[in-house]
Every structure is written in C-alpha cells, then in structure tokens.
N, CA, C, O and the ligand as a Tripos MOL2 file, in Angstrom:
@<TRIPOS>MOLECULE
protein
  245   243    62     0     0
PROTEIN
NO_CHARGES

@<TRIPOS>ATOM
      1 N         -25.7750    3.2700   -4.3360 N.3       1 MET1
      2 CA        -24.8070    2.8960   -5.3560 C.3       1 MET1
      3 C         -23.5130    2.4270   -4.7030 C.2       1 MET1
      4 O         -22.9690    3.0880   -3.8180 O.2       1 MET1
      5 N         -23.0310    1.2690   -5.1610 N.am      2 LEU2
      6 CA        -21.7880    0.7410   -4.6030 C.3       2 LEU2
      7 C         -20.6500    0.8780   -5.6110 C.2       2 LEU2
      8 O         -20.8140    0.5980   -6.7990 O.2       2 LEU2
      9 N         -19.5210    1.3030   -5.1250 N.am      3 VAL3
     10 CA        -18.3370    1.3850   -5.9770 C.3       3 VAL3
     11 C         -17.1980    0.6330   -5.2930 C.2       3 VAL3
     12 O         -17.2160    0.4370   -4.0770 O.2       3 VAL3
     13 N         -16.2290    0.2210   -6.0630 N.am      4 LYS4
     14 CA        -15.0780   -0.4710   -5.4930 C.3       4 LYS4
     15 C         -13.9810    0.5230   -5.1540 C.2       4 LYS4
     16 O         -13.6140    1.3790   -5.9590 O.2       4 LYS4
     17 N         -13.4770    0.3850   -3.9570 N.am      5 CYS5
     18 CA        -12.3450    1.2080   -3.5540 C.3       5 CYS5
     19 C         -11.1590    0.8800   -4.4620 C.2       5 CYS5
     20 O         -10.7670   -0.2840   -4.5460 O.2       5 CYS5
     21 N         -10.5800    1.8610   -5.1370 N.am      6 PRO6
     22 CA         -9.4690    1.6180   -6.0590 C.3       6 PRO6
     23 C          -8.2440    1.0200   -5.3810 C.2       6 PRO6
     24 O          -7.4260    0.3730   -6.0350 O.2       6 PRO6
     25 N          -8.1150    1.2290   -4.0880 N.am      7 THR7
     26 CA         -6.9330    0.7530   -3.3820 C.3       7 THR7
     27 C          -7.0980   -0.6760   -2.8940 C.2       7 THR7
     28 O          -6.2420   -1.5190   -3.1630 O.2       7 THR7
     29 N          -8.1710   -0.9640   -2.1860 N.am      8 CYS8
     30 CA         -8.3130   -2.2880   -1.5630 C.3       8 CYS8
     31 C          -9.4530   -3.1020   -2.1620 C.2       8 CYS8
     32 O          -9.7010   -4.2270   -1.7270 O.2       8 CYS8
     33 N         -10.1470   -2.5530   -3.1500 N.am      9 LYS9
     34 CA        -11.2130   -3.2420   -3.8770 C.3       9 LYS9
     35 C         -12.4380   -3.5470   -3.0210 C.2       9 LYS9
     36 O         -13.3100   -4.3160   -3.4270 O.2       9 LYS9
     37 N         -12.5010   -2.9530   -1.8600 N.am     10 LYS10
     38 CA        -13.6550   -3.1550   -1.0000 C.3      10 LYS10
     39 C         -14.8370   -2.3360   -1.5270 C.2      10 LYS10
     40 O         -14.6750   -1.2140   -2.0070 O.2      10 LYS10
     41 N         -16.0130   -2.9220   -1.4260 N.am     11 LEU11
     42 CA        -17.2020   -2.2060   -1.8800 C.3      11 LEU11
     43 C         -17.5800   -1.1230   -0.8760 C.2      11 LEU11
     44 O         -17.7160   -1.3710    0.3220 O.2      11 LEU11
     45 N         -17.7440    0.0750   -1.4030 N.am     12 VAL12
     46 CA        -18.1280    1.1840   -0.5320 C.3      12 VAL12
     47 C         -19.3700    1.8630   -1.1000 C.2      12 VAL12
     48 O         -19.5830    1.8850   -2.3130 O.2      12 VAL12
     49 N         -20.1580    2.3970   -0.2340 N.am     13 ASN13
     50 CA        -21.3700    3.0730   -0.6480 C.3      13 ASN13
     51 C         -21.0530    4.4940   -1.1110 C.2      13 ASN13
     52 O         -20.5400    5.3140   -0.3510 O.2      13 ASN13
     53 N         -21.3660    4.7560   -2.3490 N.am     14 TRP14
     54 CA        -21.0900    6.0910   -2.8980 C.3      14 TRP14
     55 C         -22.2010    7.0370   -2.4410 C.2      14 TRP14
     56 O         -23.3180    7.0140   -2.9590 O.2      14 TRP14
     57 N         -21.8650    7.8520   -1.4770 N.am     15 SER15
     58 CA        -22.8550    8.8030   -0.9990 C.3      15 SER15
     59 C         -22.1740   10.1300   -0.6930 C.2      15 SER15
     60 O         -20.9500   10.2050   -0.5800 O.2      15 SER15
     61 N         -22.9620   11.1410   -0.5660 N.am     16 THR16
     62 CA        -22.4000   12.4600   -0.2970 C.3      16 THR16
     63 C         -21.8290   12.5490    1.1100 C.2      16 THR16
     64 O         -21.0970   13.4830    1.4370 O.2      16 THR16
     65 N         -22.1750   11.5580    1.9450 N.am     17 ASP17
     66 CA        -21.6380   11.5450    3.3010 C.3      17 ASP17
     67 C         -20.2380   10.9530    3.3510 C.2      17 ASP17
     68 O         -19.5290   11.0870    4.3480 O.2      17 ASP17
     69 N         -19.8480   10.2910    2.2520 N.am     18 GLU18
     70 CA        -18.5420    9.6450    2.2340 C.3      18 GLU18
     71 C         -17.4980   10.6200    1.7010 C.2      18 GLU18
     72 O         -17.4350   10.8930    0.5030 O.2      18 GLU18
     73 N         -16.6920   11.1300    2.6050 N.am     19 HIS19
     74 CA        -15.7280   12.1550    2.2160 C.3      19 HIS19
     75 C         -14.6150   11.6090    1.3470 C.2      19 HIS19
     76 O         -13.9770   12.3510    0.6000 O.2      19 HIS19
     77 N         -14.3850   10.3170    1.4440 N.am     20 TYR20
     78 CA        -13.2040    9.7520    0.7860 C.3      20 TYR20
     79 C         -13.5550    8.9840   -0.4720 C.2      20 TYR20
     80 O         -12.7040    8.2900   -1.0290 O.2      20 TYR20
     81 N         -14.7950    9.0960   -0.9300 N.am     21 ARG21
     82 CA        -15.1850    8.3850   -2.1340 C.3      21 ARG21
     83 C         -14.2720    8.7480   -3.3180 C.2      21 ARG21
     84 O         -13.8240    9.8920   -3.3870 O.2      21 ARG21
     85 N         -13.9830    7.8510   -4.2290 N.am     22 PRO22
     86 CA        -14.5080    6.4780   -4.2200 C.3      22 PRO22
     87 C         -13.7380    5.5360   -3.3090 C.2      22 PRO22
     88 O         -13.9080    4.3200   -3.3900 O.2      22 PRO22
     89 N         -12.9050    6.0780   -2.4520 N.am     23 PHE23
     90 CA        -12.1310    5.2270   -1.5440 C.3      23 PHE23
     91 C         -12.9470    4.9050   -0.3060 C.2      23 PHE23
     92 O         -13.8730    5.6320    0.0530 O.2      23 PHE23
     93 N         -12.5830    3.7870    0.3520 N.am     24 CYS24
     94 CA        -13.3470    3.3520    1.5190 C.3      24 CYS24
     95 C         -12.9090    4.1120    2.7610 C.2      24 CYS24
     96 O         -13.6370    4.1560    3.7520 O.2      24 CYS24
     97 N         -11.7340    4.7040    2.7150 N.am     25 SER25
     98 CA        -11.2280    5.3660    3.9100 C.3      25 SER25
     99 C         -10.1560    6.3810    3.5290 C.2      25 SER25
    100 O          -9.6660    6.4080    2.4010 O.2      25 SER25
    101 N          -9.8140    7.2030    4.4950 N.am     26 LYS26
    102 CA         -8.7490    8.1730    4.2840 C.3      26 LYS26
    103 C          -7.4410    7.4730    3.9610 C.2      26 LYS26
    104 O          -6.6560    7.9330    3.1320 O.2      26 LYS26
    105 N          -7.2220    6.3350    4.6430 N.am     27 ARG27
    106 CA         -5.9790    5.6020    4.4360 C.3      27 ARG27
    107 C          -5.8220    5.1750    2.9870 C.2      27 ARG27
    108 O          -4.7570    5.3410    2.3910 O.2      27 ARG27
    109 N          -6.9010    4.6180    2.4190 N.am     28 CYS28
    110 CA         -6.8370    4.1500    1.0430 C.3      28 CYS28
    111 C          -6.6450    5.3140    0.0820 C.2      28 CYS28
    112 O          -5.9540    5.1850   -0.9280 O.2      28 CYS28
    113 N          -7.2420    6.4210    0.3890 N.am     29 ARG29
    114 CA         -7.0800    7.5690   -0.4860 C.3      29 ARG29
    115 C          -5.6310    8.0580   -0.4640 C.2      29 ARG29
    116 O          -5.0620    8.3870   -1.5050 O.2      29 ARG29
    117 N          -5.0470    8.1010    0.7200 N.am     30 LEU30
    118 CA         -3.6610    8.5510    0.8410 C.3      30 LEU30
    119 C          -2.7160    7.6110    0.1230 C.2      30 LEU30
    120 O          -1.7660    8.0460   -0.5270 O.2      30 LEU30
    121 N          -2.9800    6.3160    0.2420 N.am     31 ILE31
    122 CA         -2.1380    5.3360   -0.4380 C.3      31 ILE31
    123 C          -2.2090    5.5430   -1.9320 C.2      31 ILE31
    124 O          -1.1860    5.5200   -2.6170 O.2      31 ILE31
    125 N          -3.3940    5.7440   -2.4360 N.am     32 ASP32
    126 CA         -3.5690    5.9050   -3.8760 C.3      32 ASP32
    127 C          -2.9120    7.1850   -4.3720 C.2      32 ASP32
    128 O          -2.3810    7.2230   -5.4820 O.2      32 ASP32
    129 N          -2.9450    8.1910   -3.5860 N.am     33 LEU33
    130 CA         -2.3600    9.4650   -3.9820 C.3      33 LEU33
    131 C          -0.8600    9.5010   -3.7480 C.2      33 LEU33
    132 O          -0.1880   10.4630   -4.1220 O.2      33 LEU33
    133 N          -0.3350    8.4450   -3.1250 N.am     34 GLY34
    134 CA          1.0970    8.4120   -2.8540 C.3      34 GLY34
    135 C           1.5000    9.3120   -1.7110 C.2      34 GLY34
    136 O           2.6590    9.7080   -1.5910 O.2      34 GLY34
    137 N           0.5380    9.6290   -0.8780 N.am     35 GLN35
    138 CA          0.8150   10.5330    0.2430 C.3      35 GLN35
    139 C           0.8690    9.7920    1.5710 C.2      35 GLN35
    140 O           0.8090   10.3940    2.6430 O.2      35 GLN35
    141 N           0.9820    8.4790    1.4740 N.am     36 TRP36
    142 CA          0.9690    7.6720    2.6920 C.3      36 TRP36
    143 C           2.1090    8.0560    3.6240 C.2      36 TRP36
    144 O           1.9880    7.9410    4.8430 O.2      36 TRP36
    145 N           3.2240    8.5140    3.0420 N.am     37 ALA37
    146 CA          4.3960    8.8740    3.8430 C.3      37 ALA37
    147 C           4.1120   10.0850    4.7230 C.2      37 ALA37
    148 O           4.8280   10.3310    5.6940 O.2      37 ALA37
    149 N           3.0820   10.8310    4.3940 N.am     38 ASP38
    150 CA          2.7460   11.9900    5.2100 C.3      38 ASP38
    151 C           2.1080   11.5870    6.5370 C.2      38 ASP38
    152 O           2.0810   12.3590    7.4950 O.2      38 ASP38
    153 N           1.6080   10.3840    6.5670 N.am     39 GLU39
    154 CA          1.0450    9.8810    7.8130 C.3      39 GLU39
    155 C           2.1770    9.4350    8.7260 C.2      39 GLU39
    156 O           3.2710    9.1180    8.2580 O.2      39 GLU39
    157 N           1.9200    9.4110   10.0080 N.am     40 SER40
    158 CA          2.9840    9.0890   10.9540 C.3      40 SER40
    159 C           3.1380    7.5890   11.1520 C.2      40 SER40
    160 O           4.0240    7.1520   11.8860 O.2      40 SER40
    161 N           2.3040    6.8110   10.5200 N.am     41 HIS41
    162 CA          2.3810    5.3670   10.6920 C.3      41 HIS41
    163 C           2.3930    4.6720    9.3420 C.2      41 HIS41
    164 O           2.0630    5.2690    8.3170 O.2      41 HIS41
    165 N           2.7720    3.4150    9.3540 N.am     42 ARG42
    166 CA          2.8090    2.6280    8.1340 C.3      42 ARG42
    167 C           2.1360    1.2910    8.3580 C.2      42 ARG42
    168 O           1.8750    0.8840    9.4900 O.2      42 ARG42
    169 N           1.8580    0.6140    7.2450 N.am     43 ILE43
    170 CA          1.3100   -0.7290    7.3430 C.3      43 ILE43
    171 C           2.4510   -1.7100    7.6010 C.2      43 ILE43
    172 O           3.3610   -1.8170    6.7790 O.2      43 ILE43
    173 N           2.4220   -2.4200    8.7110 N.am     44 PRO44
    174 CA          3.4960   -3.3770    9.0040 C.3      44 PRO44
    175 C           3.6560   -4.3970    7.8890 C.2      44 PRO44
    176 O           2.6830   -4.9960    7.4310 O.2      44 PRO44
    177 N           4.8850   -4.5840    7.4640 N.am     45 GLY45
    178 CA          5.1690   -5.5890    6.4460 C.3      45 GLY45
    179 C           4.9890   -5.1030    5.0350 C.2      45 GLY45
    180 O           5.3250   -5.8040    4.0800 O.2      45 GLY45
    181 N           4.4620   -3.9100    4.8960 N.am     46 GLU46
    182 CA          4.2960   -3.3860    3.5380 C.3      46 GLU46
    183 C           5.3110   -2.2800    3.2870 C.2      46 GLU46
    184 O           5.2240   -1.1880    3.8490 O.2      46 GLU46
    185 N           6.2550   -2.5860    2.4470 N.am     47 GLU47
    186 CA          7.3240   -1.6460    2.1640 C.3      47 GLU47
    187 C           6.8950   -0.6420    1.1050 C.2      47 GLU47
    188 O           6.5250   -1.0190   -0.0060 O.2      47 GLU47
    189 N           6.9450    0.6100    1.4480 N.am     48 ILE48
    190 CA          6.6240    1.6460    0.4780 C.3      48 ILE48
    191 C           7.8320    2.5660    0.3530 C.2      48 ILE48
    192 O           8.1690    3.3120    1.2720 O.2      48 ILE48
    193 N           8.4630    2.4940   -0.7920 N.am     49 ALA49
    194 CA          9.6730    3.2740   -1.0020 C.3      49 ALA49
    195 C           9.3180    4.7250   -1.3060 C.2      49 ALA49
    196 O           8.6640    5.0340   -2.3010 O.2      49 ALA49
    197 N           9.7630    5.5840   -0.4320 N.am     50 VAL50
    198 CA          9.4960    7.0020   -0.6300 C.3      50 VAL50
    199 C          10.7970    7.7730   -0.4490 C.2      50 VAL50
    200 O          11.4750    7.6280    0.5680 O.2      50 VAL50
    201 N          11.1370    8.5770   -1.4170 N.am     51 VAL51
    202 CA         12.3450    9.3870   -1.3230 C.3      51 VAL51
    203 C          11.9590   10.7820   -0.8390 C.2      51 VAL51
    204 O          11.2180   11.5180   -1.4900 O.2      51 VAL51
    205 N          12.4890   11.1050    0.3190 N.am     52 ASP52
    206 CA         12.1890   12.4040    0.9060 C.3      52 ASP52
    207 C          13.5000   13.1660    1.0870 C.2      52 ASP52
    208 O          14.3940   12.7070    1.7980 O.2      52 ASP52
    209 N          13.6130   14.2930    0.4630 N.am     53 ASP53
    210 CA         14.8680   15.0320    0.4980 C.3      53 ASP53
    211 C          15.2530   15.4660    1.9090 C.2      53 ASP53
    212 O          16.4310   15.6430    2.2180 O.2      53 ASP53
    213 N          14.2470   15.6330    2.7510 N.am     54 GLN54
    214 CA         14.5300   16.1300    4.0990 C.3      54 GLN54
    215 C          14.6970   15.0110    5.1210 C.2      54 GLN54
    216 O          15.0810   15.2550    6.2650 O.2      54 GLN54
    217 N          14.4110   13.8020    4.7030 N.am     55 HIS55
    218 CA         14.5210   12.6810    5.6300 C.3      55 HIS55
    219 C          15.2190   11.5110    4.9510 C.2      55 HIS55
    220 O          14.5870   10.5220    4.5780 O.2      55 HIS55
    221 N          16.5060   11.6380    4.8020 N.am     56 GLN56
    222 CA         17.2770   10.5600    4.2050 C.3      56 GLN56
    223 C          17.3060    9.3640    5.1490 C.2      56 GLN56
    224 O          17.5200    9.5300    6.3500 O.2      56 GLN56
    225 N          17.0960    8.1650    4.6210 N.am     57 PRO57
    226 CA         17.0410    6.9520    5.4570 C.3      57 PRO57
    227 C          18.2860    6.7540    6.2870 C.2      57 PRO57
    228 O          18.1950    6.2580    7.4100 O.2      57 PRO57
    229 N          19.4540    7.1250    5.7720 N.am     58 ASP58
    230 CA         20.6990    6.8870    6.5070 C.3      58 ASP58
    231 C          20.8570    7.8270    7.6920 C.2      58 ASP58
    232 O          21.7280    7.6180    8.5360 O.2      58 ASP58
    233 N          20.0300    8.8550    7.7630 N.am     59 LYS59
    234 CA         20.1000    9.7640    8.9070 C.3      59 LYS59
    235 C          19.2170    9.3060   10.0580 C.2      59 LYS59
    236 O          19.2620    9.8740   11.1490 O.2      59 LYS59
    237 N          18.4300    8.2960    9.8140 N.am     60 LEU60
    238 CA         17.5630    7.7850   10.8670 C.3      60 LEU60
    239 C          18.3010    6.8910   11.8320 C.2      60 LEU60
    240 O          17.8040    6.6220   12.9260 O.2      60 LEU60
    241 N          19.4610    6.4320   11.4590 N.am     61 MET61
    242 CA         20.2030    5.4960   12.2920 C.3      61 MET61
    243 C          20.7530    6.1670   13.5340 C.2      61 MET61
    244 O          21.4080    5.5160   14.3490 O.2      61 MET61
    245 ZN        -10.0580    0.8430    0.5690 Zn       62 ZN62
@<TRIPOS>BOND
     1     1     2 1
     2     2     3 1
     3     3     4 2
     4     3     5 am
     5     5     6 1
     6     6     7 1
     7     7     8 2
     8     7     9 am
     9     9    10 1
    10    10    11 1
    11    11    12 2
    12    11    13 am
    13    13    14 1
    14    14    15 1
    15    15    16 2
    16    15    17 am
    17    17    18 1
    18    18    19 1
    19    19    20 2
    20    19    21 am
    21    21    22 1
    22    22    23 1
    23    23    24 2
    24    23    25 am
    25    25    26 1
    26    26    27 1
    27    27    28 2
    28    27    29 am
    29    29    30 1
    30    30    31 1
    31    31    32 2
    32    31    33 am
    33    33    34 1
    34    34    35 1
    35    35    36 2
    36    35    37 am
    37    37    38 1
    38    38    39 1
    39    39    40 2
    40    39    41 am
    41    41    42 1
    42    42    43 1
    43    43    44 2
    44    43    45 am
    45    45    46 1
    46    46    47 1
    47    47    48 2
    48    47    49 am
    49    49    50 1
    50    50    51 1
    51    51    52 2
    52    51    53 am
    53    53    54 1
    54    54    55 1
    55    55    56 2
    56    55    57 am
    57    57    58 1
    58    58    59 1
    59    59    60 2
    60    59    61 am
    61    61    62 1
    62    62    63 1
    63    63    64 2
    64    63    65 am
    65    65    66 1
    66    66    67 1
    67    67    68 2
    68    67    69 am
    69    69    70 1
    70    70    71 1
    71    71    72 2
    72    71    73 am
    73    73    74 1
    74    74    75 1
    75    75    76 2
    76    75    77 am
    77    77    78 1
    78    78    79 1
    79    79    80 2
    80    79    81 am
    81    81    82 1
    82    82    83 1
    83    83    84 2
    84    83    85 am
    85    85    86 1
    86    86    87 1
    87    87    88 2
    88    87    89 am
    89    89    90 1
    90    90    91 1
    91    91    92 2
    92    91    93 am
    93    93    94 1
    94    94    95 1
    95    95    96 2
    96    95    97 am
    97    97    98 1
    98    98    99 1
    99    99   100 2
   100    99   101 am
   101   101   102 1
   102   102   103 1
   103   103   104 2
   104   103   105 am
   105   105   106 1
   106   106   107 1
   107   107   108 2
   108   107   109 am
   109   109   110 1
   110   110   111 1
   111   111   112 2
   112   111   113 am
   113   113   114 1
   114   114   115 1
   115   115   116 2
   116   115   117 am
   117   117   118 1
   118   118   119 1
   119   119   120 2
   120   119   121 am
   121   121   122 1
   122   122   123 1
   123   123   124 2
   124   123   125 am
   125   125   126 1
   126   126   127 1
   127   127   128 2
   128   127   129 am
   129   129   130 1
   130   130   131 1
   131   131   132 2
   132   131   133 am
   133   133   134 1
   134   134   135 1
   135   135   136 2
   136   135   137 am
   137   137   138 1
   138   138   139 1
   139   139   140 2
   140   139   141 am
   141   141   142 1
   142   142   143 1
   143   143   144 2
   144   143   145 am
   145   145   146 1
   146   146   147 1
   147   147   148 2
   148   147   149 am
   149   149   150 1
   150   150   151 1
   151   151   152 2
   152   151   153 am
   153   153   154 1
   154   154   155 1
   155   155   156 2
   156   155   157 am
   157   157   158 1
   158   158   159 1
   159   159   160 2
   160   159   161 am
   161   161   162 1
   162   162   163 1
   163   163   164 2
   164   163   165 am
   165   165   166 1
   166   166   167 1
   167   167   168 2
   168   167   169 am
   169   169   170 1
   170   170   171 1
   171   171   172 2
   172   171   173 am
   173   173   174 1
   174   174   175 1
   175   175   176 2
   176   175   177 am
   177   177   178 1
   178   178   179 1
   179   179   180 2
   180   179   181 am
   181   181   182 1
   182   182   183 1
   183   183   184 2
   184   183   185 am
   185   185   186 1
   186   186   187 1
   187   187   188 2
   188   187   189 am
   189   189   190 1
   190   190   191 1
   191   191   192 2
   192   191   193 am
   193   193   194 1
   194   194   195 1
   195   195   196 2
   196   195   197 am
   197   197   198 1
   198   198   199 1
   199   199   200 2
   200   199   201 am
   201   201   202 1
   202   202   203 1
   203   203   204 2
   204   203   205 am
   205   205   206 1
   206   206   207 1
   207   207   208 2
   208   207   209 am
   209   209   210 1
   210   210   211 1
   211   211   212 2
   212   211   213 am
   213   213   214 1
   214   214   215 1
   215   215   216 2
   216   215   217 am
   217   217   218 1
   218   218   219 1
   219   219   220 2
   220   219   221 am
   221   221   222 1
   222   222   223 1
   223   223   224 2
   224   223   225 am
   225   225   226 1
   226   226   227 1
   227   227   228 2
   228   227   229 am
   229   229   230 1
   230   230   231 1
   231   231   232 2
   232   231   233 am
   233   233   234 1
   234   234   235 1
   235   235   236 2
   236   235   237 am
   237   237   238 1
   238   238   239 1
   239   239   240 2
   240   239   241 am
   241   241   242 1
   242   242   243 1
   243   243   244 2
@<TRIPOS>SUBSTRUCTURE
     1 MET1         2 RESIDUE 1 A MET
     2 LEU2         6 RESIDUE 1 A LEU
     3 VAL3        10 RESIDUE 1 A VAL
     4 LYS4        14 RESIDUE 1 A LYS
     5 CYS5        18 RESIDUE 1 A CYS
     6 PRO6        22 RESIDUE 1 A PRO
     7 THR7        26 RESIDUE 1 A THR
     8 CYS8        30 RESIDUE 1 A CYS
     9 LYS9        34 RESIDUE 1 A LYS
    10 LYS10       38 RESIDUE 1 A LYS
    11 LEU11       42 RESIDUE 1 A LEU
    12 VAL12       46 RESIDUE 1 A VAL
    13 ASN13       50 RESIDUE 1 A ASN
    14 TRP14       54 RESIDUE 1 A TRP
    15 SER15       58 RESIDUE 1 A SER
    16 THR16       62 RESIDUE 1 A THR
    17 ASP17       66 RESIDUE 1 A ASP
    18 GLU18       70 RESIDUE 1 A GLU
    19 HIS19       74 RESIDUE 1 A HIS
    20 TYR20       78 RESIDUE 1 A TYR
    21 ARG21       82 RESIDUE 1 A ARG
    22 PRO22       86 RESIDUE 1 A PRO
    23 PHE23       90 RESIDUE 1 A PHE
    24 CYS24       94 RESIDUE 1 A CYS
    25 SER25       98 RESIDUE 1 A SER
    26 LYS26      102 RESIDUE 1 A LYS
    27 ARG27      106 RESIDUE 1 A ARG
    28 CYS28      110 RESIDUE 1 A CYS
    29 ARG29      114 RESIDUE 1 A ARG
    30 LEU30      118 RESIDUE 1 A LEU
    31 ILE31      122 RESIDUE 1 A ILE
    32 ASP32      126 RESIDUE 1 A ASP
    33 LEU33      130 RESIDUE 1 A LEU
    34 GLY34      134 RESIDUE 1 A GLY
    35 GLN35      138 RESIDUE 1 A GLN
    36 TRP36      142 RESIDUE 1 A TRP
    37 ALA37      146 RESIDUE 1 A ALA
    38 ASP38      150 RESIDUE 1 A ASP
    39 GLU39      154 RESIDUE 1 A GLU
    40 SER40      158 RESIDUE 1 A SER
    41 HIS41      162 RESIDUE 1 A HIS
    42 ARG42      166 RESIDUE 1 A ARG
    43 ILE43      170 RESIDUE 1 A ILE
    44 PRO44      174 RESIDUE 1 A PRO
    45 GLY45      178 RESIDUE 1 A GLY
    46 GLU46      182 RESIDUE 1 A GLU
    47 GLU47      186 RESIDUE 1 A GLU
    48 ILE48      190 RESIDUE 1 A ILE
    49 ALA49      194 RESIDUE 1 A ALA
    50 VAL50      198 RESIDUE 1 A VAL
    51 VAL51      202 RESIDUE 1 A VAL
    52 ASP52      206 RESIDUE 1 A ASP
    53 ASP53      210 RESIDUE 1 A ASP
    54 GLN54      214 RESIDUE 1 A GLN
    55 HIS55      218 RESIDUE 1 A HIS
    56 GLN56      222 RESIDUE 1 A GLN
    57 PRO57      226 RESIDUE 1 A PRO
    58 ASP58      230 RESIDUE 1 A ASP
    59 LYS59      234 RESIDUE 1 A LYS
    60 LEU60      238 RESIDUE 1 A LEU
    61 MET61      242 RESIDUE 1 A MET
    62 ZN62       245 GROUP 0 **** ****
C-alpha cells in the first residue's frame, strides 16, 4: 500500500517497518509536527519562524 507523505507528497510504502508512516522520513514527520527546531540543523533557504523563550534570536549575535 502506498500513501503520500503529508509533508513532501512523496509516495511511501505503508508498512509496519516504516517507523515514520505516513511520513517518508523522520525529517518530514518533525516538520509536520512543528518540531523541526528541535533538530540541530535546518533546510537551507527555508525560513521557519519558531519562537523559543530560551533562545531569543537577538541573543545569538
Ligand atoms: Zn516526506
């Protein structure tokens, strides 16, 4: 059975071996859940506005 990844629309095989179903990857699942900021990296060129009380943008300078 094939399902579309809600984040990137890529077709993924829905199987019990796929931990991130219906997403194609952990990355897509995190993006969809809005938890992408928890990862230590970002997608270059893709701005994701996240307000973090402990990490104000002006303190990064
Ligand atoms: Zn995906």
